[in-house]
All heavy atoms as atom14 arrays in JSON, in Angstrom:
{
  "sequence": "MTNLRVGAQLAITEQLSLRGRYTRYFDAGETDNLPGFDLDVISAGVTWQW",
  "atom14_mask": [
    [1, 1, 1, 1, 1, 1, 1, 1, 0, 0, 0, 0, 0, 0],
    [1, 1, 1, 1, 1, 1, 1, 0, 0, 0, 0, 0, 0, 0],
    [1, 1, 1, 1, 1, 1, 1, 1, 0, 0, 0, 0, 0, 0],
    [1, 1, 1, 1, 1, 1, 1, 1, 0, 0, 0, 0, 0, 0],
    [1, 1, 1, 1, 1, 1, 1, 1, 1, 1, 1, 0, 0, 0],
    [1, 1, 1, 1, 1, 1, 1, 0, 0, 0, 0, 0, 0, 0],
    [1, 1, 1, 1, 0, 0, 0, 0, 0, 0, 0, 0, 0, 0],
    [1, 1, 1, 1, 1, 0, 0, 0, 0, 0, 0, 0, 0, 0],
    [1, 1, 1, 1, 1, 1, 1, 1, 1, 0, 0, 0, 0, 0],
    [1, 1, 1, 1, 1, 1, 1, 1, 0, 0, 0, 0, 0, 0],
    [1, 1, 1, 1, 1, 0, 0, 0, 0, 0, 0, 0, 0, 0],
    [1, 1, 1, 1, 1, 1, 1, 1, 0, 0, 0, 0, 0, 0],
    [1, 1, 1, 1, 1, 1, 1, 0, 0, 0, 0, 0, 0, 0],
    [1, 1, 1, 1, 1, 1, 1, 1, 1, 0, 0, 0, 0, 0],
    [1, 1, 1, 1, 1, 1, 1, 1, 1, 0, 0, 0, 0, 0],
    [1, 1, 1, 1, 1, 1, 1, 1, 0, 0, 0, 0, 0, 0],
    [1, 1, 1, 1, 1, 1, 0, 0, 0, 0, 0, 0, 0, 0],
    [1, 1, 1, 1, 1, 1, 1, 1, 0, 0, 0, 0, 0, 0],
    [1, 1, 1, 1, 1, 1, 1, 1, 1, 1, 1, 0, 0, 0],
    [1, 1, 1, 1, 0, 0, 0, 0, 0, 0, 0, 0, 0, 0],
    [1, 1, 1, 1, 1, 1, 1, 1, 1, 1, 1, 0, 0, 0],
    [1, 1, 1, 1, 1, 1, 1, 1, 1, 1, 1, 1, 0, 0],
    [1, 1, 1, 1, 1, 1, 1, 0, 0, 0, 0, 0, 0, 0],
    [1, 1, 1, 1, 1, 1, 1, 1, 1, 1, 1, 0, 0, 0],
    [1, 1, 1, 1, 1, 1, 1, 1, 1, 1, 1, 1, 0, 0],
    [1, 1, 1, 1, 1, 1, 1, 1, 1, 1, 1, 0, 0, 0],
    [1, 1, 1, 1, 1, 1, 1, 1, 0, 0, 0, 0, 0, 0],
    [1, 1, 1, 1, 1, 0, 0, 0, 0, 0, 0, 0, 0, 0],
    [1, 1, 1, 1, 0, 0, 0, 0, 0, 0, 0, 0, 0, 0],
    [1, 1, 1, 1, 1, 1, 1, 1, 1, 0, 0, 0, 0, 0],
    [1, 1, 1, 1, 1, 1, 1, 0, 0, 0, 0, 0, 0, 0],
    [1, 1, 1, 1, 1, 1, 1, 1, 0, 0, 0, 0, 0, 0],
    [1, 1, 1, 1, 1, 1, 1, 1, 0, 0, 0, 0, 0, 0],
    [1, 1, 1, 1, 1, 1, 1, 1, 0, 0, 0, 0, 0, 0],
    [1, 1, 1, 1, 1, 1, 1, 0, 0, 0, 0, 0, 0, 0],
    [1, 1, 1, 1, 0, 0, 0, 0, 0, 0, 0, 0, 0, 0],
    [1, 1, 1, 1, 1, 1, 1, 1, 1, 1, 1, 0, 0, 0],
    [1, 1, 1, 1, 1, 1, 1, 1, 0, 0, 0, 0, 0, 0],
    [1, 1, 1, 1, 1, 1, 1, 1, 0, 0, 0, 0, 0, 0],
    [1, 1, 1, 1, 1, 1, 1, 1, 0, 0, 0, 0, 0, 0],
    [1, 1, 1, 1, 1, 1, 1, 0, 0, 0, 0, 0, 0, 0],
    [1, 1, 1, 1, 1, 1, 1, 1, 0, 0, 0, 0, 0, 0],
    [1, 1, 1, 1, 1, 1, 0, 0, 0, 0, 0, 0, 0, 0],
    [1, 1, 1, 1, 1, 0, 0, 0, 0, 0, 0, 0, 0, 0],
    [1, 1, 1, 1, 0, 0, 0, 0, 0, 0, 0, 0, 0, 0],
    [1, 1, 1, 1, 1, 1, 1, 0, 0, 0, 0, 0, 0, 0],
    [1, 1, 1, 1, 1, 1, 1, 0, 0, 0, 0, 0, 0, 0],
    [1, 1, 1, 1, 1, 1, 1, 1, 1, 1, 1, 1, 1, 1],
    [1, 1, 1, 1, 1, 1, 1, 1, 1, 0, 0, 0, 0, 0],
    [1, 1, 1, 1, 1, 1, 1, 1, 1, 1, 1, 1, 1, 1]
  ],
  "atom14_positions": [
    [[56.2, 50.93, -116.79], [54.88, 50.33, -116.56], [53.89, 51.05, -117.57], [53.85, 52.28, -117.65], [54.55, 50.6, -115.16], [53.1, 50.37, -114.8], [52.64, 50.42, -113.11], [53.6, 51.67, -112.43], [0.0, 0.0, 0.0], [0.0, 0.0, 0.0], [0.0, 0.0, 0.0], [0.0, 0.0, 0.0], [0.0, 0.0, 0.0], [0.0, 0.0, 0.0]],
    [[53.22, 50.32, -118.33], [52.22, 50.83, -119.2], [50.85, 50.96, -118.56], [50.63, 50.19, -117.62], [52.08, 50.01, -120.48], [51.73, 48.68, -120.16], [53.47, 49.99, -121.26], [0.0, 0.0, 0.0], [0.0, 0.0, 0.0], [0.0, 0.0, 0.0], [0.0, 0.0, 0.0], [0.0, 0.0, 0.0], [0.0, 0.0, 0.0], [0.0, 0.0, 0.0]],
    [[50.1, 51.88, -118.98], [48.77, 52.01, -118.37], [47.7, 52.43, -119.46], [48.13, 52.8, -120.58], [48.73, 52.99, -117.26], [49.22, 54.28, -117.57], [48.75, 54.93, -118.64], [49.86, 54.99, -116.72], [0.0, 0.0, 0.0], [0.0, 0.0, 0.0], [0.0, 0.0, 0.0], [0.0, 0.0, 0.0], [0.0, 0.0, 0.0], [0.0, 0.0, 0.0]],
    [[46.46, 52.32, -119.13], [45.34, 52.68, -120.01], [44.45, 53.51, -119.15], [44.07, 53.14, -118.06], [44.62, 51.43, -120.55], [43.34, 51.63, -121.21], [43.52, 52.32, -122.52], [42.59, 50.38, -121.37], [0.0, 0.0, 0.0], [0.0, 0.0, 0.0], [0.0, 0.0, 0.0], [0.0, 0.0, 0.0], [0.0, 0.0, 0.0], [0.0, 0.0, 0.0]],
    [[44.03, 54.68, -119.66], [43.14, 55.63, -118.93], [41.96, 56.03, -119.76], [42.17, 56.29, -120.96], [43.88, 56.85, -118.53], [45.04, 56.65, -117.56], [45.66, 58.04, -117.23], [46.82, 57.79, -116.35], [47.61, 58.7, -115.97], [47.34, 60.0, -116.22], [48.61, 58.45, -115.25], [0.0, 0.0, 0.0], [0.0, 0.0, 0.0], [0.0, 0.0, 0.0]],
    [[40.77, 56.04, -119.16], [39.5, 56.41, -119.78], [38.83, 57.39, -118.78], [38.63, 56.92, -117.55], [38.66, 55.23, -120.16], [37.36, 55.77, -120.76], [39.37, 54.39, -121.19], [0.0, 0.0, 0.0], [0.0, 0.0, 0.0], [0.0, 0.0, 0.0], [0.0, 0.0, 0.0], [0.0, 0.0, 0.0], [0.0, 0.0, 0.0], [0.0, 0.0, 0.0]],
    [[38.38, 58.57, -119.21], [37.68, 59.41, -118.26], [36.6, 60.22, -118.97], [36.58, 60.28, -120.2], [0.0, 0.0, 0.0], [0.0, 0.0, 0.0], [0.0, 0.0, 0.0], [0.0, 0.0, 0.0], [0.0, 0.0, 0.0], [0.0, 0.0, 0.0], [0.0, 0.0, 0.0], [0.0, 0.0, 0.0], [0.0, 0.0, 0.0], [0.0, 0.0, 0.0]],
    [[35.74, 60.79, -118.09], [34.64, 61.5, -118.71], [34.24, 62.48, -117.6], [34.38, 62.33, -116.45], [33.46, 60.64, -118.98], [0.0, 0.0, 0.0], [0.0, 0.0, 0.0], [0.0, 0.0, 0.0], [0.0, 0.0, 0.0], [0.0, 0.0, 0.0], [0.0, 0.0, 0.0], [0.0, 0.0, 0.0], [0.0, 0.0, 0.0], [0.0, 0.0, 0.0]],
    [[33.68, 63.73, -118.06], [33.13, 64.64, -117.26], [31.88, 65.19, -117.79], [31.7, 65.43, -118.95], [34.15, 65.94, -117.18], [33.66, 66.96, -116.22], [34.81, 68.01, -115.98], [35.93, 67.74, -116.03], [34.4, 69.29, -115.56], [0.0, 0.0, 0.0], [0.0, 0.0, 0.0], [0.0, 0.0, 0.0], [0.0, 0.0, 0.0], [0.0, 0.0, 0.0]],
    [[30.78, 65.33, -116.91], [29.59, 65.71, -117.26], [29.1, 66.99, -116.4], [29.11, 66.98, -115.26], [28.52, 64.57, -116.87], [27.04, 64.89, -117.06], [26.75, 65.08, -118.57], [26.25, 63.8, -116.5], [0.0, 0.0, 0.0], [0.0, 0.0, 0.0], [0.0, 0.0, 0.0], [0.0, 0.0, 0.0], [0.0, 0.0, 0.0], [0.0, 0.0, 0.0]],
    [[28.76, 68.05, -117.24], [28.33, 69.24, -116.57], [26.87, 69.13, -116.24], [25.98, 68.97, -117.13], [28.56, 70.44, -117.6], [0.0, 0.0, 0.0], [0.0, 0.0, 0.0], [0.0, 0.0, 0.0], [0.0, 0.0, 0.0], [0.0, 0.0, 0.0], [0.0, 0.0, 0.0], [0.0, 0.0, 0.0], [0.0, 0.0, 0.0], [0.0, 0.0, 0.0]],
    [[26.61, 69.34, -114.93], [25.12, 69.33, -114.49], [24.6, 70.7, -114.59], [23.47, 70.93, -115.12], [25.09, 68.79, -113.01], [25.82, 67.43, -112.89], [23.67, 68.8, -112.56], [25.14, 66.29, -113.7], [0.0, 0.0, 0.0], [0.0, 0.0, 0.0], [0.0, 0.0, 0.0], [0.0, 0.0, 0.0], [0.0, 0.0, 0.0], [0.0, 0.0, 0.0]],
    [[25.3, 71.64, -114.08], [24.92, 73.09, -114.29], [26.19, 73.81, -114.68], [27.27, 73.2, -114.97], [24.41, 73.69, -112.91], [25.51, 73.66, -111.99], [23.21, 72.9, -112.41], [0.0, 0.0, 0.0], [0.0, 0.0, 0.0], [0.0, 0.0, 0.0], [0.0, 0.0, 0.0], [0.0, 0.0, 0.0], [0.0, 0.0, 0.0], [0.0, 0.0, 0.0]],
    [[26.12, 75.15, -114.81], [27.28, 75.95, -115.14], [28.34, 75.87, -114.1], [29.54, 75.97, -114.34], [26.96, 77.43, -115.35], [26.22, 77.64, -116.6], [25.97, 79.07, -116.91], [26.77, 79.88, -116.32], [25.09, 79.47, -117.72], [0.0, 0.0, 0.0], [0.0, 0.0, 0.0], [0.0, 0.0, 0.0], [0.0, 0.0, 0.0], [0.0, 0.0, 0.0]],
    [[27.96, 75.59, -112.83], [28.97, 75.56, -111.69], [29.31, 74.18, -111.22], [30.37, 73.89, -110.68], [28.43, 76.31, -110.52], [28.36, 77.78, -110.63], [27.02, 78.25, -111.23], [26.03, 77.53, -111.22], [27.0, 79.44, -111.78], [0.0, 0.0, 0.0], [0.0, 0.0, 0.0], [0.0, 0.0, 0.0], [0.0, 0.0, 0.0], [0.0, 0.0, 0.0]],
    [[28.46, 73.26, -111.49], [28.64, 71.88, -110.99], [28.79, 70.81, -112.08], [28.12, 70.8, -113.01], [27.35, 71.43, -110.15], [27.3, 70.07, -109.57], [28.31, 69.97, -108.48], [25.97, 69.75, -108.99], [0.0, 0.0, 0.0], [0.0, 0.0, 0.0], [0.0, 0.0, 0.0], [0.0, 0.0, 0.0], [0.0, 0.0, 0.0], [0.0, 0.0, 0.0]],
    [[29.86, 70.0, -111.86], [30.05, 68.91, -112.82], [30.55, 67.67, -112.11], [31.18, 67.75, -110.95], [31.09, 69.31, -113.96], [32.33, 69.64, -113.37], [0.0, 0.0, 0.0], [0.0, 0.0, 0.0], [0.0, 0.0, 0.0], [0.0, 0.0, 0.0], [0.0, 0.0, 0.0], [0.0, 0.0, 0.0], [0.0, 0.0, 0.0], [0.0, 0.0, 0.0]],
    [[30.32, 66.5, -112.69], [30.72, 65.25, -112.13], [31.77, 64.62, -113.1], [31.59, 64.8, -114.33], [29.54, 64.31, -112.03], [28.29, 64.78, -111.22], [27.18, 63.71, -111.36], [28.75, 64.91, -109.77], [0.0, 0.0, 0.0], [0.0, 0.0, 0.0], [0.0, 0.0, 0.0], [0.0, 0.0, 0.0], [0.0, 0.0, 0.0], [0.0, 0.0, 0.0]],
    [[32.75, 63.95, -112.58], [33.69, 63.3, -113.41], [34.14, 62.0, -112.9], [34.01, 61.67, -111.63], [34.92, 64.2, -113.59], [35.7, 64.46, -112.36], [37.08, 65.02, -112.68], [37.09, 66.4, -112.2], [38.1, 67.2, -112.46], [39.15, 66.81, -113.15], [38.13, 68.46, -112.01], [0.0, 0.0, 0.0], [0.0, 0.0, 0.0], [0.0, 0.0, 0.0]],
    [[34.54, 61.12, -113.74], [35.03, 59.78, -113.34], [36.14, 59.39, -114.28], [36.31, 59.8, -115.4], [0.0, 0.0, 0.0], [0.0, 0.0, 0.0], [0.0, 0.0, 0.0], [0.0, 0.0, 0.0], [0.0, 0.0, 0.0], [0.0, 0.0, 0.0], [0.0, 0.0, 0.0], [0.0, 0.0, 0.0], [0.0, 0.0, 0.0], [0.0, 0.0, 0.0]],
    [[37.02, 58.4, -113.7], [38.16, 58.01, -114.52], [38.44, 56.49, -114.11], [38.32, 56.11, -112.88], [39.38, 58.81, -114.24], [40.58, 58.44, -115.07], [41.77, 59.38, -115.01], [42.23, 59.53, -113.65], [43.25, 60.41, -113.37], [43.75, 61.15, -114.26], [43.65, 60.45, -112.12], [0.0, 0.0, 0.0], [0.0, 0.0, 0.0], [0.0, 0.0, 0.0]],
    [[38.79, 55.77, -115.1], [39.22, 54.35, -114.91], [40.68, 54.27, -115.35], [40.97, 54.68, -116.5], [38.35, 53.46, -115.62], [38.87, 51.99, -115.73], [38.81, 51.17, -114.67], [39.45, 51.55, -116.87], [39.3, 49.83, -114.7], [39.91, 50.24, -117.03], [39.91, 49.43, -115.91], [40.35, 48.2, -116.02], [0.0, 0.0, 0.0], [0.0, 0.0, 0.0]],
    [[41.58, 53.76, -114.54], [42.95, 53.52, -115.01], [43.34, 52.13, -114.67], [43.03, 51.58, -113.68], [43.88, 54.45, -114.23], [43.45, 55.8, -114.32], [45.36, 54.35, -114.67], [0.0, 0.0, 0.0], [0.0, 0.0, 0.0], [0.0, 0.0, 0.0], [0.0, 0.0, 0.0], [0.0, 0.0, 0.0], [0.0, 0.0, 0.0], [0.0, 0.0, 0.0]],
    [[44.0, 51.48, -115.71], [44.57, 50.14, -115.56], [45.99, 50.17, -115.78], [46.5, 50.64, -116.8], [43.94, 49.13, -116.49], [44.47, 47.78, -116.38], [43.58, 46.71, -117.05], [44.15, 45.35, -116.55], [43.25, 44.45, -116.26], [41.99, 44.65, -116.27], [43.68, 43.34, -115.79], [0.0, 0.0, 0.0], [0.0, 0.0, 0.0], [0.0, 0.0, 0.0]],
    [[46.79, 49.67, -114.74], [48.19, 49.6, -114.75], [48.59, 48.16, -115.1], [48.17, 47.22, -114.38], [48.84, 49.95, -113.44], [48.69, 51.52, -113.12], [47.57, 51.8, -112.28], [49.38, 52.47, -113.71], [47.32, 53.1, -111.97], [49.21, 53.77, -113.38], [48.14, 54.07, -112.47], [47.93, 55.45, -112.18], [0.0, 0.0, 0.0], [0.0, 0.0, 0.0]],
    [[49.31, 47.93, -116.13], [49.75, 46.51, -116.58], [51.08, 46.25, -115.94], [52.03, 47.04, -115.94], [49.83, 46.39, -118.06], [48.53, 46.7, -118.85], [48.22, 47.97, -119.27], [47.55, 45.79, -118.83], [46.96, 48.15, -119.93], [46.3, 45.92, -119.48], [46.05, 47.12, -120.07], [0.0, 0.0, 0.0], [0.0, 0.0, 0.0], [0.0, 0.0, 0.0]],
    [[51.12, 45.05, -115.33], [52.38, 44.57, -114.73], [52.96, 45.54, -113.72], [54.08, 45.95, -113.68], [53.52, 44.29, -115.77], [53.18, 43.19, -116.78], [52.4, 42.27, -116.34], [53.58, 43.18, -117.9], [0.0, 0.0, 0.0], [0.0, 0.0, 0.0], [0.0, 0.0, 0.0], [0.0, 0.0, 0.0], [0.0, 0.0, 0.0], [0.0, 0.0, 0.0]],
    [[52.05, 45.88, -112.72], [52.31, 46.99, -111.85], [53.37, 46.54, -110.74], [54.19, 47.32, -110.38], [51.02, 47.37, -111.07], [0.0, 0.0, 0.0], [0.0, 0.0, 0.0], [0.0, 0.0, 0.0], [0.0, 0.0, 0.0], [0.0, 0.0, 0.0], [0.0, 0.0, 0.0], [0.0, 0.0, 0.0], [0.0, 0.0, 0.0], [0.0, 0.0, 0.0]],
    [[53.34, 45.29, -110.32], [54.34, 44.92, -109.2], [55.45, 44.07, -109.69], [56.09, 43.34, -108.79], [0.0, 0.0, 0.0], [0.0, 0.0, 0.0], [0.0, 0.0, 0.0], [0.0, 0.0, 0.0], [0.0, 0.0, 0.0], [0.0, 0.0, 0.0], [0.0, 0.0, 0.0], [0.0, 0.0, 0.0], [0.0, 0.0, 0.0], [0.0, 0.0, 0.0]],
    [[55.79, 44.11, -110.89], [56.82, 43.17, -111.35], [58.27, 43.61, -110.87], [58.62, 44.65, -111.11], [56.82, 43.12, -112.94], [57.63, 42.14, -113.5], [57.51, 41.97, -115.0], [56.86, 42.85, -115.59], [58.03, 40.99, -115.54], [0.0, 0.0, 0.0], [0.0, 0.0, 0.0], [0.0, 0.0, 0.0], [0.0, 0.0, 0.0], [0.0, 0.0, 0.0]],
    [[58.85, 42.63, -110.23], [60.26, 42.9, -109.73], [61.03, 41.6, -110.05], [60.52, 40.65, -110.63], [60.27, 43.11, -108.31], [59.79, 42.01, -107.49], [59.41, 44.34, -107.82], [0.0, 0.0, 0.0], [0.0, 0.0, 0.0], [0.0, 0.0, 0.0], [0.0, 0.0, 0.0], [0.0, 0.0, 0.0], [0.0, 0.0, 0.0], [0.0, 0.0, 0.0]],
    [[62.21, 41.52, -109.65], [63.04, 40.31, -109.83], [62.46, 39.16, -109.04], [62.64, 38.01, -109.51], [64.46, 40.53, -109.39], [65.2, 41.52, -110.27], [64.73, 41.75, -111.45], [66.16, 42.16, -109.8], [0.0, 0.0, 0.0], [0.0, 0.0, 0.0], [0.0, 0.0, 0.0], [0.0, 0.0, 0.0], [0.0, 0.0, 0.0], [0.0, 0.0, 0.0]],
    [[61.9, 39.34, -107.93], [61.29, 38.23, -107.03], [59.88, 38.02, -107.29], [59.31, 36.94, -106.8], [61.63, 38.57, -105.59], [63.1, 38.74, -105.36], [63.92, 38.35, -106.19], [63.45, 39.26, -104.19], [0.0, 0.0, 0.0], [0.0, 0.0, 0.0], [0.0, 0.0, 0.0], [0.0, 0.0, 0.0], [0.0, 0.0, 0.0], [0.0, 0.0, 0.0]],
    [[59.05, 38.96, -107.7], [57.69, 38.81, -107.76], [57.08, 38.92, -109.19], [57.73, 39.68, -110.07], [57.04, 39.97, -107.0], [57.23, 40.0, -105.49], [56.72, 41.35, -104.9], [56.72, 38.78, -104.79], [0.0, 0.0, 0.0], [0.0, 0.0, 0.0], [0.0, 0.0, 0.0], [0.0, 0.0, 0.0], [0.0, 0.0, 0.0], [0.0, 0.0, 0.0]],
    [[56.1, 38.1, -109.56], [55.48, 38.29, -110.84], [54.67, 39.54, -110.91], [54.27, 40.09, -109.95], [54.64, 37.03, -110.9], [54.21, 36.73, -109.54], [55.49, 37.05, -108.7], [0.0, 0.0, 0.0], [0.0, 0.0, 0.0], [0.0, 0.0, 0.0], [0.0, 0.0, 0.0], [0.0, 0.0, 0.0], [0.0, 0.0, 0.0], [0.0, 0.0, 0.0]],
    [[54.5, 40.01, -112.15], [53.66, 41.17, -112.39], [52.19, 40.93, -112.21], [51.73, 39.76, -112.25], [0.0, 0.0, 0.0], [0.0, 0.0, 0.0], [0.0, 0.0, 0.0], [0.0, 0.0, 0.0], [0.0, 0.0, 0.0], [0.0, 0.0, 0.0], [0.0, 0.0, 0.0], [0.0, 0.0, 0.0], [0.0, 0.0, 0.0], [0.0, 0.0, 0.0]],
    [[51.52, 41.94, -111.82], [50.04, 41.84, -111.73], [49.44, 43.16, -112.22], [50.11, 44.2, -112.36], [49.59, 41.63, -110.2], [50.03, 42.7, -109.27], [49.31, 43.84, -109.09], [51.27, 42.63, -108.64], [49.72, 44.87, -108.26], [51.71, 43.61, -107.73], [50.91, 44.76, -107.63], [0.0, 0.0, 0.0], [0.0, 0.0, 0.0], [0.0, 0.0, 0.0]],
    [[48.21, 43.1, -112.65], [47.49, 44.25, -113.17], [46.76, 45.01, -112.01], [46.2, 44.31, -111.11], [46.47, 43.91, -114.25], [47.19, 43.38, -115.49], [48.4, 43.54, -115.65], [46.56, 42.68, -116.26], [0.0, 0.0, 0.0], [0.0, 0.0, 0.0], [0.0, 0.0, 0.0], [0.0, 0.0, 0.0], [0.0, 0.0, 0.0], [0.0, 0.0, 0.0]],
    [[46.71, 46.28, -112.04], [46.09, 47.05, -110.94], [45.01, 47.96, -111.7], [45.26, 48.68, -112.58], [47.1, 47.96, -110.24], [46.61, 48.81, -109.17], [46.07, 47.96, -108.01], [47.76, 49.65, -108.67], [0.0, 0.0, 0.0], [0.0, 0.0, 0.0], [0.0, 0.0, 0.0], [0.0, 0.0, 0.0], [0.0, 0.0, 0.0], [0.0, 0.0, 0.0]],
    [[43.73, 47.94, -111.1], [42.67, 48.7, -111.62], [42.29, 49.84, -110.56], [42.17, 49.48, -109.43], [41.44, 47.84, -111.88], [41.67, 46.81, -112.92], [42.28, 47.17, -113.92], [41.28, 45.65, -112.76], [0.0, 0.0, 0.0], [0.0, 0.0, 0.0], [0.0, 0.0, 0.0], [0.0, 0.0, 0.0], [0.0, 0.0, 0.0], [0.0, 0.0, 0.0]],
    [[42.17, 50.98, -111.03], [41.88, 52.11, -110.12], [40.65, 52.82, -110.79], [40.59, 53.21, -111.93], [43.08, 53.08, -110.04], [42.65, 54.29, -109.14], [44.23, 52.43, -109.46], [0.0, 0.0, 0.0], [0.0, 0.0, 0.0], [0.0, 0.0, 0.0], [0.0, 0.0, 0.0], [0.0, 0.0, 0.0], [0.0, 0.0, 0.0], [0.0, 0.0, 0.0]],
    [[39.61, 53.01, -109.96], [38.35, 53.76, -110.39], [38.32, 54.98, -109.41], [38.34, 54.76, -108.23], [37.11, 52.91, -110.3], [37.26, 51.67, -111.23], [35.86, 53.71, -110.56], [36.16, 50.68, -111.09], [0.0, 0.0, 0.0], [0.0, 0.0, 0.0], [0.0, 0.0, 0.0], [0.0, 0.0, 0.0], [0.0, 0.0, 0.0], [0.0, 0.0, 0.0]],
    [[38.09, 56.19, -110.03], [37.99, 57.35, -109.15], [36.74, 58.09, -109.71], [36.4, 58.17, -110.88], [39.22, 58.23, -109.26], [39.52, 58.6, -110.57], [0.0, 0.0, 0.0], [0.0, 0.0, 0.0], [0.0, 0.0, 0.0], [0.0, 0.0, 0.0], [0.0, 0.0, 0.0], [0.0, 0.0, 0.0], [0.0, 0.0, 0.0], [0.0, 0.0, 0.0]],
    [[36.12, 58.95, -108.83], [35.0, 59.78, -109.08], [35.17, 61.09, -108.36], [35.74, 61.06, -107.25], [33.72, 59.04, -108.79], [0.0, 0.0, 0.0], [0.0, 0.0, 0.0], [0.0, 0.0, 0.0], [0.0, 0.0, 0.0], [0.0, 0.0, 0.0], [0.0, 0.0, 0.0], [0.0, 0.0, 0.0], [0.0, 0.0, 0.0], [0.0, 0.0, 0.0]],
    [[34.63, 62.13, -108.87], [34.76, 63.46, -108.27], [33.7, 64.4, -108.69], [32.93, 64.25, -109.58], [0.0, 0.0, 0.0], [0.0, 0.0, 0.0], [0.0, 0.0, 0.0], [0.0, 0.0, 0.0], [0.0, 0.0, 0.0], [0.0, 0.0, 0.0], [0.0, 0.0, 0.0], [0.0, 0.0, 0.0], [0.0, 0.0, 0.0], [0.0, 0.0, 0.0]],
    [[33.55, 65.48, -107.9], [32.6, 66.53, -108.09], [33.42, 67.83, -108.11], [34.3, 68.02, -107.4], [31.61, 66.59, -106.89], [30.63, 67.78, -107.08], [30.79, 65.26, -106.76], [0.0, 0.0, 0.0], [0.0, 0.0, 0.0], [0.0, 0.0, 0.0], [0.0, 0.0, 0.0], [0.0, 0.0, 0.0], [0.0, 0.0, 0.0], [0.0, 0.0, 0.0]],
    [[33.12, 68.61, -109.16], [33.81, 69.86, -109.35], [32.82, 71.04, -109.18], [31.72, 70.98, -109.82], [34.44, 70.03, -110.75], [35.38, 68.82, -110.84], [35.21, 71.24, -110.97], [0.0, 0.0, 0.0], [0.0, 0.0, 0.0], [0.0, 0.0, 0.0], [0.0, 0.0, 0.0], [0.0, 0.0, 0.0], [0.0, 0.0, 0.0], [0.0, 0.0, 0.0]],
    [[33.2, 71.99, -108.42], [32.33, 73.2, -108.21], [33.13, 74.37, -108.65], [34.24, 74.62, -108.12], [31.94, 73.31, -106.78], [31.15, 74.56, -106.53], [31.53, 75.82, -106.1], [29.68, 74.75, -106.73], [30.46, 76.67, -106.04], [29.31, 76.06, -106.41], [28.69, 73.85, -107.14], [28.04, 76.48, -106.49], [27.41, 74.37, -107.3], [27.06, 75.61, -106.88]],
    [[32.69, 75.17, -109.58], [33.32, 76.38, -110.01], [32.44, 77.58, -109.6], [31.26, 77.62, -109.84], [33.55, 76.4, -111.55], [34.3, 75.21, -111.96], [34.46, 75.12, -113.52], [34.02, 76.1, -114.22], [34.83, 73.96, -114.01], [0.0, 0.0, 0.0], [0.0, 0.0, 0.0], [0.0, 0.0, 0.0], [0.0, 0.0, 0.0], [0.0, 0.0, 0.0]],
    [[33.19, 78.69, -109.13], [32.45, 79.86, -108.89], [33.03, 81.02, -109.52], [34.1, 81.04, -110.09], [32.3, 80.09, -107.33], [33.63, 80.23, -106.71], [34.3, 81.41, -106.45], [34.32, 79.25, -106.05], [35.41, 81.1, -105.84], [35.55, 79.75, -105.58], [34.23, 77.81, -105.88], [36.48, 79.08, -104.87], [35.25, 77.13, -105.29], [36.32, 77.72, -104.78]]
  ]
}
């Protein structure tokens, strides 16, 4: 299964940063009985470092 990923992280302060990622899976569910479909996943997060 091939995929495409794009992500970014932005530092707000020295301790706090925000990040996001977009992933697209091509032909994610393809089997002998089912046709393939594309699956999109969007995620976001907060990172705190001390």
